[in-house]
N, C-alpha and C positions, 0 to 999 in steps of 0.2 A: 697375683695369686687369685684375687677375686675374679678378675677377667677370665682366668683359666677355668675357674669353677663354673662360671656362666657358660663359657664356650663348651665345656663338657656336657652341660645339661641340655644345650640347644644344638648339639652336634647333629642329630637326625634331621631336624628342621633345616639346619644349614646345608646339609648334604642334599636334601630334596630341593632346596632353593637354588643351589649352585650347580647340582648335577642331576637335573630332572630325568635325563635319559637313562642314567644308571638306576635310578629309582624305578622307572617304568620297566626296564629290563628285568629287574629283580622281582617286581610285582607279577609280571607276566610269567616268569619262570616259576614262581611260587604257586601261581594259579594253575598252571599246567601240571605241576607236580602234584598238587592236591587232587586234580581231576584224574 
């Protein structure tokens, strides 16, 4: 239970650390969409 709670809180950091390409693609898409 405690581990799950910590994992939930650190999910964004975990995704960026494990899937940097997805984060970069999302950031570029968001940047283009704003522009």
